[in-house]
N, C-alpha and C positions, 0 to 999 in steps of 0.2 A: 634758513627755515628746513622744517624736515618736509619732504615730497609723503604724499598720501598713494602712491602708486605702487601695486604689488611687486616685489620682486620675484623672478623666476627661481624656482626651487632648484636646489643643486642636484646632481645626477645621483648622488649616492640616496639622496631623498624621496627621488623620483622612482628608483629601480622598484623597488617592491611591489607599487601601486601597476606597473608595466607588466609587471609577471604575471600578477591577479589578472588584469584584462585578457592578456593572452590565455593563458588557460581556461578561463571563460568560454572564449568563443571557440577554442579546441574542443572542449567537452559538448558544447551546443553542438558544431559538425556531426560529430560522432554521433550524439544521439538522434539528429535527425535523418543522417545516411542509414543508421541501424535500422531507424522505424520503417523506412522506405523498402530496404532490402528486406526487412521481416516481411512487411505486408505482402510486397507484389512478387517476392519468391525470386529467385537467384538468374532466371529465364529471363523475367520481364522486367529486372532493376535496371536502371542504366549506369550503376556503378559495379555490376556484376563483373567479377575477373575471373569467370569460368569461362571456357572456350565457348566457342560460337555454337548454334545449332548442328550446323552440318558437321561439325568435329566430332560430333557424340553419336550420330548416326550409325547402325551397326547392322550387319547382315547381306554385306557388299561383298562380291566375290571380286569386284576389281575397284582400285581407288574412285572414290566419288569426284564427279565433276560437278562445280557448280552451275554448269549450262543446265539451263533448264530441260533441254530436248535430250540430255543424254541419262538425265534422273530417271530411274525405274519408279512407275506410280502404282502406288497402293489401290487395292480394292474401292471401289467406290462406296464400300459400306463401311469403310474404315474413316473413322472421327477421331481425332485427337492420337492418342498412343495406340499405335496398330497393335492389332488382335490376330494369333496366326488362322489361317483361312480353315473352314470347317473339313474335316476328312472325312470324305467319301466311305458309304460301305455297301455292300452287297445288296441291289435293288432290283425287284420286278415287279410287273404290273399287278401282281397279286400280292405282293408282301413289300410293302414302302417302309425299309427302316431304315434309320440314319444314325450314325455314332459318331457323334463331335468327340474331337481331342483339342485343346488347348493348351499351351502354355503361357503363363503371366509371363509378361516382361519385366525384367527388373526395375523397380523406381526406387528412389529415394528422395528423401527431402531436397536433395541439392542437384539432381539430374534426372531427366526422363528419356528412358530409351524408346526411339521411334524405330520399327521396322520398315522397311519396303520389300516389296514382294518382285518377284518374278513373273514372266507373262504365264508361263505354266501354274505358277501359283494362284494367278488370279484367275485362270480358267479353271481350275480346281475350285475353288471360291465361289466361281457363279454356278458350278455344277452342284454344289452341296445347297446352294440356294434354291434350284431348280428342283432338285430330289427332295426338299423340305416341302417346296409349294404340292408336288405329286404325290407325296404324302397325306397332306391335310387333304387334297380334293378327295382321295383314295375314301375320304369315311362317307362321302357320299355315292350310290353305286349305280342305280338304275339310268339315270339322264344328267346329262351336262350343265351344270349351272353357269358354266363361261357362254361370254357374249360372242356370237361368233357370224357374219354376213351371210356364210355359205352354208355350213352345214352343223348341227348341234347333235352329235352322238347322243343316242338315246336306244333303251330297248335292253332286253336279253341276250341280243346277236355279241354284245361285249361283255368280257369279264367284268370291267368295271367302267362305264361308259364316261363318268366325270374324270376319273383317273387318267384314262387314256387322252380325252380333249386335251387336260391341263399339260399333261406331258408333249402332246400335238402342239399345242402353242410356245411351249417351250423349246422345243424342238426348231420351230420358224426361227425364234428369237435368237437363240444361242449354236447351234450346230453349224460348223464351217468343217469342209473336206480338202483335204488337199492332194490332188492327184500327182502321183510320182511323173517326170516328163521322161525319163529313160525309158529307151525301148522304144524298138522302129516297129512301124506295120510289115509285114499284115497279124503280127501273132501278140503285137500290142494295140492299146488305145483302139480296137476296134472289135467288132463280133457281128454273129449274123443276126440278121433284122428281120429273117423269114426264117420256117421251118421249126421245129420241135427247140429247139434251143434259142429262140428269140426271146426270150426274159435276159439272158445272156449279153446279148449284141446292145439290145434297146436300152440295157440300163448304162452301158459302156459309153453308148452313145452321147446319152444325156448328160453323163459327166465329164466328156469330152467336150461339148456345148458351152459347160459352165455356167447355165444360166440359174442353176437352183443350187444354193448351198456352197459351191467351189470356192475356194479361195487360193490366192497366188502366192498368201504370205503362208508358210510354212510354221513359224511360229504360233501363227493365230488359229492354225486346225486344232480340231479336237480329235478325229480320226485322218490316218493316211491311207488311200488307197493305191495298192498294185494292180494295175490294170492290164492284166494277161488276159487271154482268151484261151480257156483250153480247148475249145473247139478249133481254135484255129490252128492251136499247136498239134491237135491230133491230124488238121488234115495235111500240115507240112513238114509233121517230124516222124508220123508214124509210119512204119511200112506195113501194110496190108498182109495180113496171114499171120505177122511177127506173134510172139508169146509173151512179150514186153514192151514196155514203153516207157523205158529208161531214159531216152532222148528229152522227154517231155517233162519228167522231174527233174532231171540236171538244169534244163533251161530255167526252171521256176528257182532253183538253188541259186544259178548263176544269178538271177535277176534280183534275188534277195541281198548278195552278198554284195551288187555295185550300188545298190540303193543303200546298203548299210555302212559302207565306207563314204560315200559319196554326202552323207546327212547322219546328223547324230540320232535321228528319232529312235530307228529301230533298236538301235542298241540301248538307248533310256529307256526303253521300256519292253525290250526282248519282244515286241511284237505284238504286245498286248491292245494297243490303240491302232493297229493297223488292220485292215479287213480286203480280202477277195471276196470275188463272187463266180460262181461258175454252174451251168445247168448240164455240164455233161456226165455222164456217169462217173466218168475217172478222176472229176475233181478231185472228189474226197480223198483218193490213193496221191494223188498228184501233189498234196499238200505233206505228204508224209516225209517228203527228201527233206524238208525243212522242219526241223521236230518243234521249232518255237512257233512255225507257222501252225502247225497240226495242233500244238497243244496250247497256244496263248492267242492266238489270232484270232479275230472275229471271221469264222468262213459262212458265206451265203452261197446254201447249198440247196439245189434241186434235190438232189439226192439227201435227203435229211435223215439218214437211217442211225438209230442209235446203238444197232448192234456193229456198226461200223466206224463206231469212234465220234458221233455226232454228238456233241455235247449243247443242250438246249440254254443253258445258263450263259454261253459266249458264244455259239455260231447262232445263226438264224436260218430259217426255211425258207426258198425259195419256190414261188409258184412256177410250175411248167406250163408253157403257154403255147400252142401250135399255130403259129400264123404260116398257112400253107403257102399263102402268095404276099406274106408281107403287109397285105390289108388291114386295116383293123376299125374298120365301121362297117355297120352291119352285121355287127355280133352278139349283140344284147338285144334279148327278147322270144317273147313263147307266147303260148298261147294258153288260155284259163284253163285251171285245174279240171273243170268241168269235159274239156276238150282234148283230154288227154287219156286215151282208151287202155295204153300199155301200164302194166303196173310195173315193170321193171326191163332195163333194158341194157345189153351190152354187144359191143363187136370189136374186136380187137386179136392180134395174131399170138398164137401159143409160146409166149414169153414168161419163164418161171414157173415154179411149181403152184403158185396161188392161182393163177391163171390157167394149169392145166387141170386142177380140181373144178373149178369153176365149168370149164370146157365140158370135162368128163360128167358132169352132175347134170347140166342144164341145156347144152348145146341143142338147141332144134329138138326140143322136148317139151316144152309148155307154151303157148302161146299168151300167158299171163307173163313170165319170166321170160323174155325172148331174148339168147345169147347165140351169138355167132362166132368166128373165126373170121367169116369174110360175109359180107352182106351180098346177098341175093341182085343180079344183076337190074338197074334200074330205081333201087332202093336208096334213096342220099343218106347219108349219115346224119346229117344237120336235123331232118326231118323226122328220123327217128326218136332224136333226142326230144324234140317238141312235143312229140305223141306221149311220152312217156311220164310217168308220175316219179319214177326213182330212177336215176341213173348210177349202173354200178362202175365202181372205179378202185377195180382190184390192180395190187402190184404187177410191175411185169418181173424182167430180172432186177431190176431195181425199185424203189420203193414208192417213189415218184414216177404219178401219171398226169398226161395233158388232160384226160378226162374230168378231173376235179373242177378244173376252170372251166371246162366245155359244158359240164351241168349246170354251173352257175350262170354261166350267160343264156344257157336254154331255158332258163327257170326250171330246173329240173332238181329235184332234192339228191344232192349226192351221197352215195352209199361207199363208204370207205372200208375195203377189205383189204387187210395188210397187217405185217408184223413189224414194229417198229418206228413206225413212221411218225414224224413229226408234220403234220400241217400246216400250211404258210399263215404267219401271222399269228399263230395260235398263243402269242403272248399278250395280244390284244383281243382277238376274236373267241366266242365260247361257241365251238364247232359242235357241240352237243346240239345249241337252240335251233340251227339250221340244216343239220346232216344227220345221218344213222351211220353208225359202227357196226360191221359186223366181224366177229371172229373168222377166224379162218375155219375153225373147228365147226363152224355152223354153217359152211357152205350149203350142206343138204337142207337143212333148215331157213335157207331163204327165204321162201316164198310165205313160210308159217308166220316168220318175223315181218315181213313186210305187210302179210295180211292184216297181223294183230297191232296195226296203226290208225288208231281211229281216223275218221275222216274231220273231226274237227284239228286233230293235232296235225294231221297232216297239212291242212290250210294253213294252221301257223307255220310250219316250217317251210311252205311254199311261198309265205308271206313273208318269211325271214331271209328266203333267198334273194328275192328280188330286193329286200333292203343292203344286203352284202354285196351286191354289185358293183357299188360304186368304187369298193375298195380292190378290186380286179380288173379295173377298167387302163386300158392304156389308150393316152391320148396324144397325139400326133406333137401337141406342146402339154407336158405334164399341167393337170388341174388339182386343186388342194384335195386330199384324201383318196386320189388315184393310187394305184399300182405302184407306181415309182415313189412318190410321197410315203408309201406304206413299206415300201423297203427300206428306204432312208430311216424312218420311225425306226424299225426293227434295230437297224446298226444302232441310232442313238440310244435306245434303251440298253443295248448291251456295253455302250463305252461309260453308260453311268453306272455301272456295275465295277466297274475298276478304277483306284487312283494311282495316278502316274506322278513319279516324283524325279525331279532331276538328279 
């Protein structure tokens, strides 16, 4: 009988069928994998044979480490493919301009380039964002629309109240100062906290305390403070009667050499993100011993004389405050305008040609304009300020005068008589709104000019002097918007003006 069971095919007869099955599965596999790769892209496809993402990153100055603590972070605003930080441009409180520069990162269908940034680049990106915010705020002028529990700037005493407030808030958020630790007492890290030079000493003291703005990490700082005191150098290095003070200038030059050799920051910017501060008359000339300090650095000076190289776009004017005993209480206040019988008052020694002209024209010649080189016995200087409607503030040998702040403290409208003087905080404050300026050539017409100011206008000036007091007040512990913070804000504005690159 014949069996009905199917017999196995021979090898030769099965071969074509096996090949077809193999080809079918191979084509199916290639089709599916191609579809996945096309859909997800080479970076997300599980079958991609490209290098891993960290192998494609660019912009490192050293080999990349996969240790997360060693990787440089990108700016927080960067998502996905990194974009270059905004390039800052010149900025001041009146003219907020921003110039952006960007370079597209190369990207193809098979690879995307991700750039990481140095700490400096991230700092510059943050400054660019702040600059844009201030520029936007400058569109509203008279009153700040920013919320603030302590104080909201408003009115014509400011060049732009809203822009100033926005800038101040950005400063509080971002600004960090590194104080070089090189240098020894008594010429470094300290200064006089009484006398006519107290502005210098008190600022250095507050920076040394480190309660505001100071950072111990130089890589996160926006500016670097050179903490030398010209006043203390004069005390310890100057030979009385000498006709030169090279020892002081050479000491400053040596100090800059030391910090430039120990730290990379001075050479990186040629001093453009560094600042010094001095209330001594010799402060400006002392900086000339270091050319880059003179022409690049932020110089905060009481002697803010444009005819002697003071550059308002990079230098800041420091108010001269005479703390005779070092006491800072009881300095503010005065009677109402109706209790001020004297039209104008000045008392001071014969220093410089402006005071010579003033004394020659008005000394003890008029009961309305009372000018003295020395006050009569028993007549307190402070009481005369508080009895006067206008307080004359002529320059002496140098342009600055403590009478400016004394007048503001006594609520007496200051009258500026000077050549080439840049008043303190003038990048924020509108001095025309609360003071009077008289040209040197108009000293003979002083009474006519002041009498020509109407009662209503004088009352406005007086009211604004009281309003601006808060920005010149010295506090034992600095308070927001006082003179310490305003000086820092002047430095902050000038740092916004420069772009620092590695």
